[in-house]
C-alpha positions as CSV (number, residue, x, y, z in Angstrom):
1,M,13.2,4.7,0.5
2,T,14.4,5.9,-2.8
3,G,12.7,9.0,-4.0
4,W,10.4,9.0,-0.9
5,P,10.5,11.9,1.7
6,A,11.4,11.0,5.3
7,T,8.1,12.4,6.6
8,P,5.5,11.4,3.7
9,A,2.1,12.4,3.8
10,I,-0.3,9.7,2.3
11,Y,-3.9,10.0,1.2
12,E,-6.0,7.0,1.4
13,I,-8.8,6.8,-1.2
14,D,-11.4,3.9,-0.9
15,T,-11.3,3.3,-4.7
16,W,-14.8,1.9,-5.5
17,P,-17.0,4.4,-3.8
18,W,-14.6,7.2,-4.7
19,L,-15.1,6.5,-8.4
20,V,-19.0,5.9,-8.0
21,G,-19.0,9.3,-6.4
22,L,-17.2,10.9,-9.4
23,G,-19.5,9.2,-11.8
24,R,-22.4,10.7,-9.9
25,R,-20.8,14.2,-9.8
26,L,-19.9,13.9,-13.7
27,G,-23.1,12.1,-14.9
28,R,-21.1,9.0,-16.4
29,T,-19.3,5.9,-15.3
30,V,-15.8,6.7,-14.3
31,T,-13.0,4.1,-14.0
32,L,-9.3,4.6,-13.1
33,S,-8.8,4.8,-16.9
34,D,-10.6,8.1,-17.4
35,V,-10.6,10.0,-14.2
36,P,-10.3,13.6,-15.2
37,G,-7.1,15.5,-14.8
38,E,-8.6,18.2,-12.7
39,V,-9.6,15.5,-10.3
40,W,-6.1,14.2,-10.0
41,D,-5.2,17.9,-9.4
42,E,-7.5,18.0,-6.4
43,V,-6.0,14.8,-5.1
44,A,-2.4,16.1,-5.4
45,A,-2.8,18.8,-2.7
46,P,0.4,20.6,-2.0
47,G,2.2,18.8,0.9
48,M,0.7,15.5,-0.2
49,H,3.4,12.8,-1.3
50,A,1.5,9.7,-2.0
51,V,-2.0,8.2,-2.7
52,W,-3.1,4.7,-1.5
53,L,-5.8,3.4,-3.7
54,M,-7.3,0.8,-1.3
55,G,-9.4,-1.9,-2.8
56,V,-8.2,-2.0,-6.3
57,W,-7.8,-5.9,-6.5
58,E,-10.4,-8.3,-7.9
59,R,-13.0,-9.1,-5.5
60,S,-14.6,-12.6,-4.8
61,P,-18.0,-13.7,-5.9
62,A,-17.8,-16.2,-3.1
63,G,-17.1,-13.5,-0.6
64,L,-19.8,-11.4,-2.1
65,A,-22.4,-14.2,-1.5
66,V,-21.3,-14.4,2.2
67,A,-21.6,-10.7,2.6
68,R,-25.1,-10.8,1.1
69,A,-26.2,-13.5,3.3
70,D,-24.9,-12.2,6.5
71,E,-27.5,-10.4,8.6
72,G,-25.0,-8.6,10.9
73,L,-23.3,-7.1,7.8
74,Q,-26.6,-6.2,6.3
75,R,-27.5,-4.3,9.3
76,A,-24.4,-2.5,9.3
77,F,-24.8,-1.5,5.5
78,R,-28.3,-0.3,6.1
79,H,-27.1,1.8,8.8
80,A,-24.5,3.5,6.6
81,L,-26.7,3.6,3.6
82,P,-30.5,3.8,4.6
83,D,-31.3,3.6,0.9
84,L,-29.3,0.5,0.3
85,T,-29.8,-1.5,-2.9
86,P,-28.3,-5.0,-3.8
87,E,-26.0,-3.2,-6.2
88,D,-24.4,-1.2,-3.4
89,V,-22.7,-4.5,-1.9
90,V,-19.8,-5.4,-4.0
91,G,-17.7,-7.5,-1.5
92,S,-14.7,-6.8,0.7
93,P,-11.5,-5.5,-0.9
94,Y,-9.7,-7.8,1.5
95,C,-11.4,-10.8,0.1
96,V,-9.0,-11.0,-2.8
97,R,-9.6,-13.3,-5.6
98,R,-6.6,-12.4,-7.6
99,Y,-4.1,-9.7,-7.3
100,R,-5.3,-8.2,-10.6
101,A,-6.9,-4.8,-10.7
102,D,-10.8,-5.3,-10.8
103,E,-12.1,-4.8,-14.3
104,R,-15.0,-2.9,-12.9
105,L,-12.5,-0.3,-11.7
106,G,-10.5,-0.2,-14.8
107,G,-8.4,-3.2,-14.8
108,P,-4.5,-3.3,-15.0
109,A,-4.5,-0.7,-17.7
110,G,-6.8,1.6,-15.7
111,L,-4.3,1.0,-12.6
112,A,-1.4,1.8,-14.8
113,T,-3.1,5.1,-16.1
114,A,-3.9,6.1,-12.5
115,R,-0.1,5.5,-11.4
116,A,1.0,7.6,-14.5
117,E,-1.3,10.5,-13.5
118,L,-0.1,10.6,-10.0
119,R,3.5,10.2,-10.9
120,R,3.0,13.4,-13.5
121,R,2.0,15.2,-10.3
122,G,4.9,14.0,-8.2
123,L,2.8,11.5,-6.2
124,K,3.8,7.9,-5.4
125,L,1.2,5.0,-5.4
126,V,0.5,2.8,-2.6
127,L,-1.4,-0.5,-3.0
128,D,-2.5,-3.3,-0.6
129,Y,-1.3,-6.8,0.0
130,V,-3.0,-9.2,2.4
131,P,-0.6,-11.7,3.7
132,N,-3.0,-13.6,5.9
133,H,-5.8,-14.8,3.8
134,V,-7.4,-14.9,0.4
135,A,-10.8,-15.4,-1.0
136,P,-12.3,-18.9,-0.7
137,D,-12.4,-19.1,-4.5
138,H,-8.9,-17.9,-4.9
139,P,-7.3,-20.4,-7.4
140,A,-4.6,-21.5,-5.0
141,V,-7.3,-22.9,-2.5
142,T,-7.6,-25.8,-4.7
143,R,-4.3,-25.9,-6.6
144,H,-2.2,-25.4,-3.6
145,P,-4.1,-26.5,-0.4
146,D,-0.7,-27.2,1.3
147,W,-0.1,-23.5,1.5
148,F,-3.3,-23.2,3.9
149,I,-4.3,-24.1,7.4
150,Q,-6.0,-27.4,7.0
151,G,-8.2,-29.3,9.4
152,A,-10.2,-32.6,9.5
153,E,-13.7,-33.8,9.1
154,E,-14.1,-33.5,12.8
155,D,-13.0,-29.9,13.0
156,L,-15.6,-29.0,10.4
157,A,-18.4,-31.0,12.3
158,H,-17.4,-29.6,15.7
159,A,-17.0,-25.8,14.6
160,P,-18.6,-25.2,11.1
161,S,-18.3,-21.5,11.2
162,D,-14.4,-22.0,11.5
163,W,-13.9,-24.2,8.5
164,F,-15.0,-24.9,5.1
165,R,-14.7,-27.6,2.5
166,A,-12.6,-27.1,-0.5
167,G,-12.6,-30.1,-2.8
168,D,-11.5,-33.0,-0.4
169,R,-9.9,-30.8,2.0
170,V,-10.9,-29.0,5.0
171,I,-9.7,-25.4,5.2
172,A,-9.9,-22.8,7.9
173,H,-11.4,-19.5,7.6
174,G,-9.1,-16.6,8.3
175,R,-9.0,-14.9,11.6
176,D,-6.8,-13.2,14.3
177,P,-6.6,-14.6,17.9
178,Y,-8.9,-12.3,19.4
179,F,-12.1,-12.4,17.3
180,A,-14.3,-15.0,15.6
181,P,-13.1,-16.1,12.1
182,W,-14.0,-14.0,9.0
183,P,-16.4,-16.2,7.2
184,D,-15.4,-15.0,3.8
185,V,-11.7,-15.7,3.5
186,A,-9.2,-18.7,3.7
187,Q,-6.4,-18.9,6.1
188,L,-2.9,-19.1,4.6
189,N,-0.2,-20.9,6.6
190,A,2.6,-18.7,7.3
191,F,4.7,-21.6,8.1
192,A,4.4,-23.4,4.9
193,P,7.6,-23.1,2.6
194,G,5.4,-23.0,-0.5
195,M,3.3,-20.4,0.7
196,R,6.3,-18.2,1.7
197,A,7.7,-18.5,-1.7
198,A,4.3,-17.8,-3.3
199,T,4.1,-14.5,-1.0
200,L,7.4,-13.1,-2.5
201,A,6.1,-13.9,-6.0
202,G,2.9,-12.2,-5.4
203,M,4.5,-9.2,-3.6
204,S,6.9,-8.9,-6.4
205,D,4.2,-8.8,-8.9
206,I,2.5,-5.9,-6.9
207,A,5.8,-4.1,-6.5
208,E,5.9,-3.6,-10.4
209,Q,2.6,-1.8,-10.2
210,C,3.3,0.6,-7.3
211,D,5.8,2.7,-5.3
212,G,4.6,1.5,-1.9
213,M,2.7,-1.5,-0.4
214,R,0.5,-1.5,2.8
215,C,0.5,-5.1,4.3
216,D,-2.6,-5.8,6.0
217,M,-2.4,-7.0,9.6
218,A,1.1,-7.8,9.3
219,M,2.0,-9.0,12.7
220,L,-0.3,-11.8,12.2
221,M,2.7,-13.6,10.2
222,T,5.1,-13.3,13.0
223,N,6.2,-16.7,14.5
224,D,5.1,-16.2,17.8
225,I,1.6,-14.8,16.9
226,F,1.0,-17.3,14.2
227,A,2.0,-20.1,16.5
228,G,-0.3,-18.9,19.3
229,T,-3.2,-18.4,16.8
230,W,-3.0,-21.8,15.0
231,G,-1.1,-24.1,17.5
232,K,-0.9,-27.8,15.9
233,Y,-2.6,-26.6,12.7
234,A,0.4,-24.7,11.7
235,G,2.9,-27.6,11.8
236,P,6.4,-27.2,12.7
237,R,7.7,-23.7,13.5
238,P,10.3,-22.5,11.1
239,A,13.8,-21.5,12.0
240,T,13.4,-18.2,10.4
241,E,10.6,-15.3,10.6
242,F,8.3,-14.7,8.0
243,W,9.1,-11.2,7.1
244,P,12.8,-10.4,7.4
245,E,14.0,-13.0,4.6
246,L,11.0,-12.2,2.5
247,I,11.7,-8.5,2.6
248,G,15.3,-8.8,2.1
249,R,14.7,-10.6,-1.2
250,L,12.0,-8.2,-2.2
251,R,14.3,-5.5,-1.8
252,E,16.9,-7.1,-4.0
253,R,14.3,-6.8,-6.8
254,H,12.7,-3.5,-5.8
255,P,15.0,-1.5,-3.7
256,G,12.9,1.7,-3.9
257,L,9.7,0.1,-2.6
258,V,8.4,1.7,0.7
259,L,6.7,-1.2,3.0
260,I,4.0,0.0,5.3
261,A,2.7,-2.5,8.1
262,E,-0.7,-2.4,9.5
263,V,0.0,-3.6,13.2
264,Y,-1.5,-3.6,16.5
265,W,-0.7,-5.1,20.0
266,D,2.3,-3.0,20.5
267,T,4.3,-4.9,17.9
268,E,5.4,-1.8,15.9
269,W,9.1,-2.1,17.1
270,L,9.1,-5.7,16.1
271,L,7.8,-5.1,12.7
272,Q,10.2,-2.2,12.1
273,Q,13.0,-4.6,13.1
274,Q,11.9,-7.1,10.6
275,G,12.2,-4.7,7.7
276,F,9.1,-2.3,7.4
277,D,9.8,1.3,6.7
278,F,6.7,2.3,8.6
279,C,4.1,0.9,10.9
280,Y,0.8,2.0,12.0
281,D,0.8,4.2,15.3
282,K,-2.5,3.0,16.7
283,R,-1.5,4.0,20.1
284,L,-1.0,7.6,19.2
285,Y,-4.6,7.4,17.6
286,D,-6.0,6.0,20.9
287,R,-4.4,8.6,22.8
288,L,-5.3,11.5,20.8
289,A,-9.0,10.3,20.5
290,H,-9.7,9.3,24.0
291,E,-6.8,10.5,26.4
292,D,-5.2,13.7,27.4
293,A,-2.0,15.9,26.9
294,A,0.1,13.8,29.4
295,S,-0.6,10.6,27.7
296,V,0.4,12.1,24.4
297,R,3.5,13.5,25.7
298,K,4.5,10.2,27.4
299,H,4.0,8.5,24.0
300,L,6.3,10.9,22.2
301,E,9.2,10.2,24.8
302,A,10.3,7.4,22.4
303,G,13.6,7.7,20.5
304,R,13.7,9.0,16.9
305,D,14.6,5.6,15.4
306,Y,11.2,4.3,16.5
307,Q,9.1,7.6,15.9
308,D,10.6,8.1,12.3
309,R,9.1,5.0,11.1
310,L,5.5,5.3,12.4
311,I,2.4,6.2,10.4
312,R,0.2,8.7,12.4
313,F,-3.5,9.0,11.6
314,L,-6.9,10.1,13.0
315,E,-8.9,7.8,10.7
316,N,-8.6,5.3,7.9
317,H,-11.1,2.8,6.4
318,D,-11.0,0.6,9.5
319,E,-11.5,3.4,12.2
320,P,-14.6,5.7,12.7
321,R,-14.6,9.0,10.9
322,A,-12.5,11.6,12.7
323,A,-15.5,14.2,12.6
324,A,-17.4,11.8,14.8
325,T,-14.8,10.7,17.2
326,T,-12.8,14.0,17.6
327,P,-15.3,16.7,16.5
328,G,-14.6,20.5,16.5
329,G,-11.6,22.0,18.1
330,R,-10.3,18.7,19.5
331,G,-10.1,17.2,16.0
332,R,-8.1,20.2,14.8
333,A,-5.7,20.2,17.6
334,A,-5.2,16.5,17.1
335,A,-4.6,17.0,13.3
336,V,-1.9,19.7,14.0
337,A,-0.3,17.4,16.5
338,L,0.0,14.3,14.4
339,S,1.0,16.2,11.2
340,T,3.8,18.0,12.7
341,L,5.5,14.9,14.3
342,P,8.3,12.6,12.7
343,G,7.3,9.7,10.7
344,G,4.5,9.6,8.0
345,T,1.0,10.9,8.0
346,L,-1.9,9.1,6.8
347,W,-5.2,11.2,5.6
348,H,-8.4,9.5,4.5
349,D,-10.8,10.6,1.6
350,G,-13.6,12.5,3.2
351,Q,-11.5,13.4,6.4
352,F,-10.9,16.9,5.0
353,E,-14.5,17.6,4.4
354,G,-15.8,16.4,7.8
355,R,-17.7,13.2,6.6
356,R,-19.3,11.5,9.7
357,T,-20.5,8.2,8.3
358,H,-18.1,5.2,8.7
359,L,-18.6,3.1,5.3
360,P,-18.3,-0.5,5.6
361,I,-15.5,-1.5,3.0
362,F,-18.1,-3.9,1.3
363,L,-20.2,-1.0,-0.3
364,A,-19.7,0.7,-3.3
365,R,-20.9,4.3,-2.6
366,Y,-20.9,6.9,0.0
367,P,-24.1,8.4,1.5
368,D,-24.8,12.1,0.7
369,E,-23.2,14.4,3.4
370,P,-22.7,17.9,3.2
371,A,-18.9,19.2,3.0
372,D,-17.6,21.4,5.6
373,A,-15.7,24.0,3.4
374,R,-13.9,25.8,6.6
375,L,-12.7,22.3,7.7
376,R,-11.4,21.4,4.3
377,D,-9.6,24.7,4.0
378,F,-7.9,24.1,7.6
379,H,-6.7,20.6,6.5
380,R,-5.4,21.6,3.2
381,R,-3.4,24.4,4.7
382,L,-2.4,22.3,7.4
383,V,-0.8,19.6,4.9
384,R,0.9,22.3,3.1
385,V,2.4,23.9,6.1
386,A,3.4,20.5,7.8
387,A,5.4,19.6,4.6
388,T,7.6,22.8,5.0
389,V,8.0,22.3,8.9
390,R,9.2,18.7,9.3
391,R,12.8,19.0,8.2
392,G,16.1,18.5,10.2
393,D,16.1,17.3,13.9
394,W,13.0,17.0,16.1
395,R,12.6,17.4,19.8
396,Q,9.9,17.4,22.3
397,V,10.3,20.6,24.6
398,P,9.1,21.0,28.3
399,T,6.4,23.6,29.4
400,H,6.5,25.1,32.8
401,G,3.7,26.9,34.8
402,W,3.1,28.5,38.0
403,A,2.0,27.2,41.5
404,D,-1.6,28.7,41.0
405,N,-2.0,27.7,37.5
406,P,-1.2,24.0,36.6
407,T,-2.8,24.5,32.8
408,H,0.8,24.1,31.5
409,Q,0.2,20.4,31.9
410,D,-2.4,20.5,29.1
411,M,0.2,21.9,26.7
412,L,2.1,19.9,24.0
413,A,5.2,21.4,22.6
414,W,8.0,20.3,20.2
415,A,10.3,21.9,17.6
416,W,12.1,21.2,14.3
417,H,15.5,22.8,14.7
418,D,19.0,22.7,13.2
419,G,20.9,21.9,16.4
420,R,21.7,25.5,17.1
421,V,18.3,27.2,17.0
422,P,14.7,26.2,16.5
423,R,13.2,26.6,13.0
424,D,9.6,25.8,13.9
425,L,7.8,25.3,17.2
426,T,4.4,23.6,17.5
427,V,2.5,24.3,20.7
428,V,-1.0,22.7,21.2
429,N,-3.4,23.1,24.0
430,Y,-4.9,19.7,24.3
431,S,-7.6,20.5,26.5
432,G,-11.0,22.0,26.6
433,R,-10.2,25.0,28.7
434,P,-7.8,27.9,28.3
435,A,-4.2,27.2,29.1
436,Q,-0.9,29.2,29.8
437,C,2.7,28.0,30.0
438,R,6.5,29.0,29.3
439,V,7.7,26.9,26.5
440,E,11.4,25.9,27.4
441,L,13.8,26.8,24.4
442,P,17.1,25.0,25.2
443,W,19.1,26.7,22.4
444,P,21.4,29.3,24.0
445,E,22.2,30.8,20.5
446,L,18.8,32.5,20.6
447,A,20.3,35.1,23.0
448,G,21.6,38.4,21.7
449,R,19.1,38.7,18.7
450,A,15.7,39.9,18.1
451,W,13.2,37.1,16.7
452,R,10.2,37.2,14.7
453,L,7.8,34.4,15.2
454,A,5.2,33.8,12.6
455,D,2.4,31.4,12.9
456,R,2.1,29.5,9.8
457,M,-1.6,28.7,10.2
458,D,-3.2,32.1,10.8
459,G,-0.3,34.6,9.9
460,R,0.0,36.3,13.2
461,V,3.5,37.7,14.0
462,F,5.1,37.9,17.3
463,E,8.4,39.9,18.0
464,R,10.5,38.5,21.0
465,S,13.7,39.0,22.5
466,G,16.1,36.3,22.1
467,S,17.7,36.7,25.4
468,E,14.3,36.6,27.1
469,L,13.6,33.4,25.1
470,A,16.7,31.7,26.1
471,A,16.5,32.6,29.7
472,D,12.8,32.2,30.3
473,G,11.2,30.7,27.5
474,L,8.3,31.5,25.2
475,Y,5.1,32.6,27.0
476,V,2.1,31.0,25.2
477,D,-1.6,31.6,26.1
478,L,-4.1,29.6,24.2
479,P,-7.8,28.9,24.2
480,A,-9.4,25.7,24.4
481,W,-7.9,23.3,21.8
482,G,-5.8,26.1,20.5
483,F,-2.4,25.9,18.9
484,H,0.6,27.6,17.3
485,I,2.8,26.3,14.5
486,L,5.6,29.3,14.8
487,S,8.5,29.8,12.4
488,F,11.6,31.5,14.0
489,E,13.4,34.2,11.9
């Protein structure tokens, strides 16, 4: 992770609608080649470490035709954009025809310009790789059909939505084991030696253009999951796993590249062991969005070796908008919690401003929505504060209550510390009612000194006796969804 912080904050931009939005704001067409400097300055908010430009690769005309003919997709498009026009539908960024920056976004030169602008501001660039599938008109489909899951004419006749004809071959549409196939993509065969070699070449080429790579649905390529999904169609199971050898060889060429795995189904630890620097923490997302403090606390009992390599988030292009799923105080409390934990943090364009419409990835523009200036200011301050807090050792700390007051169970608390005393303490009331507790501070060296506790978010200052803190803990009283991020001096 040469040049990367241990706890990076990454900002995801949906590149196509972002550029269209800039164009409407500036009254001209904007590509990655000519984004104004002041816009890159806005992106490079204090505390942000990297930008993920999602969806820069060349999109497929064949995939676009599928999207425009699919009634289910069209209904979703009209729900997000009631004034939908044919020009708004540009195809899926995960239906990749070539791993070459789309000319309509500025092409390779524009992508290089964007990277240079980010680097000038101290930010890394993250790009996508999709290991599981490609567009049906990707050149490899006809040139190297042995890289793909192949069937027979009877498969196509029996399940025409699962297969398609490419030349004289029958190729499977891409899928995961729990859903119907995706009709706009062709399924690669993770067990094919030629495909594994091609993956290394493709990822190496992408690595020349960025500092980090987000691998879409990475767990689908593990031997157990791939064999379970495709059975006899996959062919003989290889002696080695897909990712470890590939990542090892990739790191020989690009030792500073950070690899991020989109993973689900509790495969995070597996993918970490197979070489990824960070994996999605979907489990924490579910707990923050739908469960309570006890559920979050239990999740955080895992070891640092695991937690340090998770990416925490409240939304991304696949998930509903945070302002819709965790509105108001709950959303702020969740943001404070995830941004002060070990590991990476993923923020999404529009999240700070409180956008509520989840935009299908096929669309080229956002609907008009008013920005919530107070929410934006809160997030920008939080990102800046979190960058100063997450240093050194981290531990979750217990909270205690009283027989007639069980609200301490609603409190989350953890500290970043130097081994002798806490430096920063986060306490979050993760409930819709007021809560009180004593936060245990298991650092004896607090005793014998006076301490000044300053809340980094609102500036309030509390002076406390170190002897009381060491013996009884810190008394905290918070309103519904309230929080402190306290520095100790």
